[in-house]
C-alpha positions as CSV (number, residue, x, y, z in Angstrom):
1,M,305.9,-74.7,179.8
2,S,302.2,-73.2,179.8
3,P,300.4,-73.1,182.9
4,S,297.8,-75.9,181.4
5,L,300.7,-78.4,181.5
6,S,302.0,-77.7,184.8
7,P,303.1,-81.2,186.4
8,V,301.5,-80.6,189.7
9,I,297.8,-79.2,190.2
10,E,297.3,-78.6,193.9
11,S,293.8,-78.6,195.3
12,K,292.5,-75.6,197.2
13,S,290.1,-77.6,199.3
14,K,290.2,-77.0,202.9
15,V,291.5,-79.9,205.0
16,R,289.6,-80.5,208.6
17,Q,290.5,-82.9,211.2
18,I,288.8,-83.7,214.7
19,K,290.7,-83.8,217.9
20,H,288.4,-85.9,219.9
21,L,285.6,-88.2,219.4
22,A,282.5,-88.6,221.8
23,V,282.2,-92.4,222.9
24,G,278.6,-92.5,222.2
25,E,279.1,-91.1,218.5
26,F,281.8,-93.9,217.8
27,I,279.5,-96.6,219.3
28,R,276.7,-95.5,217.3
29,K,278.9,-95.6,214.4
30,H,280.9,-98.5,214.7
31,G,279.6,-100.5,217.6
32,R,277.9,-103.0,215.0
33,H,281.2,-103.6,213.2
34,L,282.9,-104.4,216.7
35,H,280.0,-106.6,217.9
36,L,279.8,-104.1,220.9
37,D,276.7,-104.4,223.7
38,P,276.4,-102.1,226.4
39,V,276.8,-103.3,230.2
40,G,275.5,-101.5,233.0
41,Q,274.3,-97.7,232.9
42,D,274.7,-95.3,230.0
43,C,276.5,-92.7,232.0
44,G,279.6,-91.7,229.9
45,S,278.5,-91.3,226.4
46,E,279.6,-87.7,226.1
47,R,283.4,-88.7,227.0
48,K,286.0,-87.8,224.7
49,I,288.3,-90.4,223.1
50,L,291.4,-88.1,222.5
51,E,293.6,-90.7,220.6
52,P,292.8,-93.0,217.8
53,S,294.4,-96.0,219.5
54,I,293.7,-98.7,222.1
55,N,295.2,-99.5,225.4
56,R,295.4,-102.6,227.6
57,P,295.5,-101.3,231.2
58,G,297.3,-104.2,233.0
59,L,300.3,-102.3,234.3
60,A,297.4,-99.4,235.7
61,L,295.4,-102.0,237.3
62,G,298.6,-103.1,239.1
63,G,299.3,-99.4,240.2
64,F,301.8,-98.4,237.8
65,Y,300.4,-94.9,236.4
66,L,303.6,-93.3,235.1
67,Y,302.8,-93.8,231.2
68,F,299.2,-94.8,231.5
69,A,297.2,-93.8,228.2
70,Y,294.3,-92.6,229.8
71,K,293.2,-90.9,226.6
72,R,292.4,-94.2,224.8
73,I,289.7,-96.7,224.9
74,Q,290.6,-99.4,227.6
75,V,290.5,-103.0,226.5
76,L,290.2,-105.8,229.0
77,G,291.3,-109.4,227.7
78,N,292.4,-112.6,229.2
79,S,295.2,-111.5,231.0
80,E,293.7,-108.4,232.7
81,F,290.8,-110.6,233.9
82,A,293.6,-113.0,235.0
83,Y,295.3,-110.3,237.1
84,L,291.7,-109.1,238.5
85,N,290.8,-112.7,239.6
86,S,293.9,-113.1,241.6
87,L,293.0,-110.1,243.7
88,S,290.3,-110.1,246.6
89,P,287.1,-108.4,246.0
90,E,288.1,-105.3,247.7
91,A,291.3,-105.0,245.9
92,Q,289.7,-105.6,242.7
93,R,287.2,-102.7,243.4
94,K,290.2,-100.5,244.5
95,A,292.2,-101.2,241.5
96,F,289.1,-100.6,239.2
97,R,288.0,-97.5,241.0
98,T,291.6,-95.9,240.6
99,M,291.7,-96.5,236.9
100,C,288.3,-95.1,236.2
101,E,289.1,-92.0,238.0
102,S,291.9,-91.3,235.6
103,D,289.3,-89.8,233.0
104,I,289.5,-92.8,230.8
105,P,286.8,-92.6,227.8
106,C,285.2,-96.2,228.2
107,I,285.9,-99.5,228.9
108,V,285.5,-102.7,226.7
109,T,285.8,-106.4,227.8
110,C,286.7,-108.9,224.8
111,R,285.8,-112.5,224.1
112,G,282.3,-111.9,225.8
113,R,283.9,-111.7,229.2
114,H,281.8,-110.5,232.0
115,L,282.6,-108.1,234.5
116,S,281.5,-108.5,238.1
117,S,278.3,-106.4,239.0
118,E,280.4,-104.6,241.6
119,L,283.2,-103.5,239.2
120,V,280.7,-102.4,236.7
121,Q,279.1,-100.3,239.3
122,E,282.4,-98.6,240.2
123,A,282.8,-97.7,236.4
124,N,279.3,-96.2,236.4
125,D,279.8,-94.3,239.4
126,A,282.8,-92.9,238.0
127,G,280.8,-91.9,234.7
128,V,282.4,-94.3,232.5
129,N,280.6,-96.7,230.3
130,V,281.1,-100.2,230.0
131,Y,280.8,-102.5,226.7
132,R,281.3,-106.1,226.1
133,S,282.2,-107.6,222.6
134,T,282.3,-111.1,221.4
135,M,285.5,-110.7,219.1
136,N,288.8,-111.9,220.8
137,T,291.2,-109.1,222.0
138,V,293.5,-109.1,219.0
139,K,291.0,-108.8,216.4
140,F,289.0,-106.3,218.4
141,I,292.3,-104.1,218.8
142,N,293.1,-104.4,215.2
143,T,289.6,-103.7,213.9
144,C,288.9,-100.7,216.4
145,T,292.1,-99.1,215.6
146,L,291.6,-99.0,212.0
147,W,288.0,-97.2,212.8
148,L,289.7,-95.0,214.9
149,E,291.9,-94.1,212.4
150,W,289.1,-93.6,209.9
151,E,287.6,-91.1,212.3
152,F,290.6,-89.2,213.0
153,A,292.1,-89.0,209.6
154,P,292.3,-85.9,207.7
155,V,289.2,-84.8,205.9
156,T,288.4,-82.7,202.9
157,S,285.8,-82.4,200.0
158,E,286.2,-82.1,196.4
159,H,283.5,-80.7,193.7
160,G,283.0,-83.5,191.2
161,C,281.4,-86.9,190.6
162,M,283.3,-90.1,191.5
163,V,282.9,-93.3,189.8
164,D,284.3,-96.9,190.0
165,V,285.5,-97.7,186.6
166,K,286.7,-101.4,186.1
167,G,288.4,-101.2,189.6
168,I,289.7,-97.6,189.1
169,G,288.4,-94.8,191.2
170,V,288.0,-91.6,189.2
171,L,287.3,-88.5,190.3
172,I,285.6,-86.4,187.4
173,K,286.1,-82.7,187.7
174,G,285.0,-79.6,185.8
175,E,283.3,-76.5,185.4
176,S,279.4,-76.4,186.2
177,G,277.7,-77.7,183.2
178,V,280.7,-79.1,181.5
179,G,278.9,-82.6,181.0
180,K,280.1,-84.4,184.3
181,S,276.8,-85.8,184.9
182,E,276.2,-87.1,181.4
183,A,279.7,-88.7,181.6
184,V,278.6,-90.6,184.7
185,L,275.5,-91.6,183.3
186,G,277.6,-93.2,180.2
187,L,279.9,-94.8,182.3
188,L,277.1,-96.4,184.6
189,E,275.5,-97.7,181.4
190,R,278.9,-99.4,180.7
191,G,279.0,-101.3,184.1
192,A,280.7,-98.6,186.4
193,S,279.6,-97.7,189.7
194,L,278.7,-94.5,191.4
195,V,280.4,-93.6,194.4
196,A,279.7,-90.0,194.9
197,D,277.8,-87.2,192.9
198,D,278.7,-83.4,193.1
199,K,280.4,-83.5,196.4
200,V,283.0,-86.2,197.3
201,T,284.3,-86.6,201.0
202,F,288.0,-88.0,201.0
203,R,290.1,-89.3,203.9
204,A,293.7,-90.1,204.2
205,P,294.6,-92.1,207.3
206,E,298.1,-91.4,208.3
207,G,298.8,-90.0,204.8
208,R,298.2,-93.0,203.0
209,E,295.8,-93.5,199.9
210,L,292.9,-91.3,199.6
211,T,289.4,-92.9,200.2
212,G,286.2,-91.2,198.6
213,T,282.6,-91.5,199.8
214,A,279.7,-89.6,199.7
215,E,277.6,-88.0,202.2
216,E,275.0,-90.2,204.0
217,L,272.1,-87.8,202.7
218,G,272.8,-87.9,199.3
219,R,274.2,-91.3,198.8
220,F,272.7,-93.6,196.0
221,H,271.3,-90.5,194.4
222,M,272.7,-87.9,191.6
223,E,271.5,-84.9,190.0
224,V,271.0,-84.6,186.1
225,R,270.2,-81.3,184.6
226,G,266.9,-81.6,183.2
227,L,265.7,-84.6,185.1
228,G,266.6,-83.8,188.7
229,I,267.2,-86.3,191.2
230,V,267.6,-89.8,190.5
231,N,267.9,-93.2,192.3
232,V,271.0,-94.8,190.8
233,P,270.5,-98.4,192.2
234,L,266.7,-98.3,191.1
235,L,267.6,-97.5,187.6
236,F,271.0,-99.4,187.0
237,G,270.7,-102.0,189.6
238,V,272.6,-102.3,193.1
239,A,275.9,-103.1,191.6
240,S,276.0,-99.5,190.3
241,M,276.7,-98.2,193.6
242,R,279.7,-98.2,195.9
243,I,279.8,-96.8,199.3
244,E,283.8,-96.0,199.2
245,K,286.6,-96.4,196.8
246,R,290.5,-95.6,196.6
247,L,291.0,-92.7,194.5
248,D,293.3,-93.8,191.7
249,L,292.7,-90.9,188.7
250,V,291.6,-87.5,188.6
251,V,289.9,-86.4,185.2
252,S,289.2,-82.8,184.7
253,L,286.8,-82.2,181.9
254,K,287.4,-79.1,179.8
255,A,285.9,-77.4,176.9
256,A,288.0,-77.9,173.7
257,D,288.2,-74.3,172.8
258,K,289.9,-73.4,176.4
259,F,292.9,-75.6,175.5
260,V,295.8,-73.5,175.2
261,D,298.3,-76.5,174.6
262,I,297.5,-80.3,174.5
263,D,300.1,-83.0,175.2
264,R,299.4,-85.1,172.0
265,L,301.6,-88.0,173.2
266,G,300.8,-88.0,177.0
267,T,304.4,-88.7,177.9
268,E,304.1,-86.2,180.9
269,Q,302.7,-87.8,184.0
270,R,300.8,-84.7,185.7
271,V,299.5,-85.3,189.2
272,Y,296.7,-83.8,191.4
273,R,298.0,-83.0,195.1
274,L,295.3,-83.5,197.9
275,M,296.1,-83.6,201.0
276,D,299.8,-84.5,200.4
277,V,298.8,-87.1,198.4
278,D,299.7,-87.3,194.4
279,V,297.1,-88.7,192.2
280,P,297.5,-89.2,188.1
281,F,295.8,-86.3,186.5
282,M,294.4,-86.2,183.2
283,E,292.5,-83.3,181.1
284,I,290.0,-84.6,178.5
285,P,288.6,-81.9,175.8
286,V,284.9,-81.9,175.6
287,A,283.3,-81.1,172.3
288,P,279.9,-81.5,170.8
289,G,279.7,-85.1,169.4
290,R,282.4,-86.4,171.6
291,D,281.7,-89.7,173.6
292,V,283.2,-88.2,177.0
293,A,282.1,-91.2,178.9
294,R,284.3,-93.5,176.6
295,M,287.3,-91.3,177.0
296,V,287.0,-91.3,180.7
297,E,286.8,-95.1,180.4
298,V,289.7,-95.4,178.3
299,A,291.8,-92.9,180.6
300,A,290.8,-95.4,183.6
301,L,292.0,-98.4,181.6
302,E,295.1,-96.5,180.6
303,Q,295.9,-95.7,184.3
304,K,295.2,-99.5,185.1
305,L,297.9,-100.4,182.6
306,R,300.2,-97.8,184.0
307,S,299.7,-99.3,187.7
308,F,301.1,-102.7,186.3
309,G,304.1,-100.8,184.8
310,H,303.0,-100.4,181.0
311,H,303.1,-96.8,179.9
312,S,301.9,-96.4,176.3
313,A,303.3,-93.2,175.3
314,V,306.5,-94.1,176.8
315,E,307.0,-97.3,175.4
316,F,305.8,-95.9,171.9
317,N,308.2,-93.0,172.4
318,K,311.3,-95.5,173.0
319,K,310.3,-97.6,170.0
320,L,310.4,-94.8,167.9
321,L,313.7,-93.4,169.2
322,Q,315.3,-96.7,168.5
323,L,313.8,-97.0,165.1
324,M,315.1,-93.7,164.3
325,E,318.6,-94.6,165.9
326,E,318.6,-98.0,163.8
327,K,318.1,-96.0,160.5
328,R,320.8,-93.6,161.5
329,I,323.1,-96.3,161.8
330,S,322.3,-98.1,158.6
């Protein structure tokens, strides 16, 4: 088997993963999604969230700290409020003070519940920020956990352009000048949406599917040789942009004269391994006069068929073998 037809192509991109996240940065990015409002003083924005999960500190408020998950955001719901209300004001402050002195990142109250000014002051005196969310407790925990997993997920960057072609997320790779931008422009004219140009950032929360997005500075723009920087939604409409998209297919554009061997039938499924996730991979020859955008579109549609269990090349091969067997018997 020639090197060009190796079934697994390993990405050489470096993988990064954060070990902690500042409370202030997390609130700045996701406070709007979580309907969070600050309560009291801003005195703990630099505190670190060390685990991408949520903790309800009912046992801690009751005095049991053996397995207290102090590295997580602490969320107070109805049960925590019911317990606090069962205590005397002095016992409330003591329980709250002990919890806040455990180096927790921050405190969030759900359902729009209000902590007393004394308890908020206890938190602020310990350097802990307090926030209030109008979301119910279960919904807040689920939503906040998803955003935390997103922030703590492994991250890597790939050189190339990513587009959404009829629901299929396609990463178009290739050497500089091979025609990636021209292919993307052709796809945009056919109704595709641009996710990222030149550099795509990928995340894989807990090793699941890869999600690609663009860096905030270059989002909604792409560079076209000879034209410079163009604003995609202004030229092609707001439907031509996607903030993020699942990666379903990697397409590599390659000059036709550089192909050593070509799988004419396409029966062999090749994969591109990125952050231990295998993504279907195809190579498309580029030659003068060839409509590369249409080829990428057909590749995306073929991948959609395969995701539904239909593999054109394999089905054709089976029919051919069956026909040959019938002729042999007759």
